[in-house]
C-alpha positions in Angstrom: 122.4 63.1 67.2 122.4 66.9 67.5 123.8 68.2 70.7 120.5 69.7 71.8 118.8 66.4 71.4 121.0 65.0 74.2 119.5 67.4 76.7 116.5 66.4 78.7 115.1 69.3 80.7 113.2 68.4 83.9 110.0 70.3 84.5 110.6 70.3 88.3 107.7 72.8 89.0 104.4 72.3 90.7 102.0 74.2 88.5 100.8 73.7 85.0 101.4 77.3 84.0 105.1 77.1 85.0 105.6 73.9 83.1 103.9 75.3 79.9 106.0 78.4 80.2 109.3 76.4 80.3 108.3 74.3 77.4 107.2 77.3 75.2 110.5 79.1 76.0 112.9 76.2 75.6 111.3 73.7 73.1 113.9 74.7 70.5 116.9 74.4 72.9 116.4 70.9 74.3 115.6 67.5 73.0 113.0 66.4 75.5 111.2 67.4 78.7 111.0 65.3 81.9 107.8 65.1 84.0 108.6 63.9 87.4 106.6 63.1 90.6 106.1 66.6 91.8 104.4 67.9 88.7 102.5 64.7 87.9 101.2 64.4 91.4 100.2 68.1 91.5 98.4 68.2 88.1 97.7 64.6 87.1 97.9 63.0 83.7 96.5 66.0 81.8 99.9 67.7 82.2 101.2 65.4 79.5 98.8 66.8 76.9 99.3 70.4 78.2 103.1 70.3 77.7 102.7 68.5 74.4 100.4 71.3 73.2 103.0 73.8 74.3 105.5 72.2 72.0 107.1 69.2 73.8 107.5 66.6 71.1 109.3 64.1 73.4 108.2 63.6 76.9 110.1 61.5 79.5 107.7 60.4 82.2 110.0 60.0 85.3 107.5 57.9 87.3 110.2 55.4 88.6 107.7 52.5 88.9 108.5 50.1 91.6 105.9 47.6 92.7 104.8 44.0 92.1 105.0 43.0 88.4 101.2 43.1 87.8 100.9 46.6 89.1 103.9 47.9 87.1 102.5 46.2 84.0 99.3 48.2 84.4 101.3 51.4 84.9 103.4 50.7 81.8 100.2 50.3 79.8 98.9 53.7 81.1 102.3 55.3 80.2 101.9 54.0 76.6 98.4 55.4 76.4 99.6 58.8 77.5 101.9 58.8 74.4 105.2 59.4 76.3 108.5 59.0 74.5 110.3 57.4 77.5 109.5 56.1 81.0 111.4 54.4 83.8 111.2 51.8 86.5 113.4 51.0 89.4 115.8 48.3 88.5 116.0 47.0 92.1 112.4 45.9 91.6 113.9 42.8 89.9 113.8 41.1 86.5 110.2 39.9 86.7 109.0 43.4 87.3 111.1 44.9 84.5 110.0 42.2 82.1 106.4 42.8 83.0 106.8 46.5 82.1 108.5 45.7 78.8 105.9 43.1 77.8 102.9 45.2 78.8 104.2 48.3 77.0 104.9 46.3 73.8 101.5 44.8 73.9 99.7 48.1 74.5 101.7 49.9 71.8 101.0 47.2 69.3 97.3 47.3 70.1 97.3 51.1 69.6 99.6 51.0 66.5 102.2 53.3 68.0 105.9 53.1 68.7 106.8 51.5 72.0 108.3 54.0 74.4 112.0 53.8 75.4 112.0 52.0 78.8 114.9 52.5 81.2 115.9 51.2 84.6 116.9 53.4 87.5 120.1 51.9 89.0 121.5 54.0 91.9 120.2 57.5 92.5 122.8 60.2 92.1 122.1 61.4 95.6 123.3 58.0 97.0 126.9 58.0 98.2 129.0 54.9 98.8 128.4 55.4 102.6 124.6 55.4 102.1 124.6 52.5 99.8 126.8 50.3 102.0 125.8 51.4 105.5 122.2 52.6 105.2 120.9 50.3 102.5 123.2 47.4 103.4 124.4 46.8 99.8 127.9 45.5 100.1 129.1 46.4 96.6 130.7 49.6 95.6 128.4 52.0 93.8 130.0 51.2 90.4 129.6 47.5 91.0 125.9 47.8 92.0 125.2 50.0 88.9 126.9 47.4 86.6 125.0 44.6 88.2 121.6 46.4 87.9 122.4 47.5 84.3 123.1 43.9 83.2 119.9 42.8 85.0 117.9 45.5 83.2 119.4 44.5 79.8 118.6 40.9 80.4 115.0 41.9 81.2 114.5 43.6 77.9 115.1 47.3 78.9 116.5 49.8 76.5 118.9 51.3 78.9 119.4 52.7 82.4 119.6 55.8 84.4 123.1 56.1 86.0 125.4 58.9 87.2 128.1 60.2 84.8 130.7 58.3 86.8 129.2 54.9 85.8 128.7 55.6 82.1 131.8 53.8 80.9 131.1 50.9 83.3 127.6 50.4 81.9 128.8 50.6 78.3 131.6 48.1 79.0 129.1 45.7 80.7 126.2 46.1 78.3 127.6 47.4 75.0 127.5 50.8 73.3 123.9 50.5 72.1 122.5 50.1 75.6 121.3 53.6 76.5 122.6 55.6 79.4 120.5 58.5 80.6 122.4 60.5 83.1 121.4 63.0 85.7 124.0 64.6 87.8 125.3 66.8 84.9 126.3 70.2 86.1 128.1 72.8 84.0 131.2 74.1 85.8 129.5 77.5 86.1 126.4 76.1 88.0 125.8 74.9 91.6 126.2 71.3 92.6 123.0 71.2 94.6 121.9 67.8 96.1 123.6 65.3 93.8 126.8 63.6 94.9 128.2 62.0 91.7 128.4 64.7 89.0 130.2 65.7 85.8 130.1 68.6 83.4 128.2 68.2 80.1 131.4 67.9 78.1 132.8 65.3 80.5 129.6 63.2 80.4 129.5 63.4 76.6 133.1 62.2 76.3 132.3 59.4 78.7 129.5 58.2 76.3 126.3 59.5 77.7 123.3 59.2 75.3 121.1 61.7 77.2 121.7 64.1 80.0 119.2 65.5 82.4 120.1 69.1 83.0 117.8 71.2 85.0 118.7 74.0 87.4 121.7 75.1 85.4 119.2 76.2 82.8 115.9 76.8 84.6 117.4 78.9 87.4 119.4 81.1 85.1 118.5 84.7 84.6 118.4 84.0 80.8 117.3 80.4 80.4 117.6 80.3 76.6 121.2 81.7 76.8 122.1 79.1 79.5 120.7 76.3 77.3 122.7 77.5 74.3 125.8 77.7 76.5 125.3 74.0 77.4 124.7 73.1 73.7 128.0 74.9 72.7 129.9 72.9 75.4 128.4 69.7 74.0 129.3 70.6 70.5 132.9 71.3 71.5 133.1 67.9 73.2 
């Protein structure tokens, strides 16, 4: 896989014009674009087609589905119909919910004659520290242990991989095998700000740990020269 294909750029903006501008500018510098809750809620499903027209060949719909199995199955079918490359669900929703998403997506893709999207489970958000996990959420495990537990549950439920911080990449690979995908946010080049994520690594560190895909946003989108920043990340990945 080429270094640039490991980079997923989040379109963390609220307007269609901003999203289209980012895609048009950076489509040759990153492997995929992530549409999250802010943009999708602001614009609606048409944003998928808008960014595709602007040049986004692979779209990760970061909807983080978390509901009863029947509702998540319906959402999974809708994601397939939108033609996204990847979407996710919250692994703490349980095995029945995750299996419902996988089965519904497979059935819908088969009916439409298209490739089933990559489906991944969100383990522990990178903004969650050990203190929050243990004391606010009353989960007695260490973050690493909770991520491993949820990754194995996701794998057993038919998921293709998980979202996990860079610090749990090796743990997930050890628990689930090297072919089980790890998509990691919390990747920050040493020359960018940490912002609101607690468990981070640089791109080269995440690559050496075994990350399959990295969500890298503000280091690129907030730069004075966004293409130059993206190329700087690519160079770092190539060196790794």
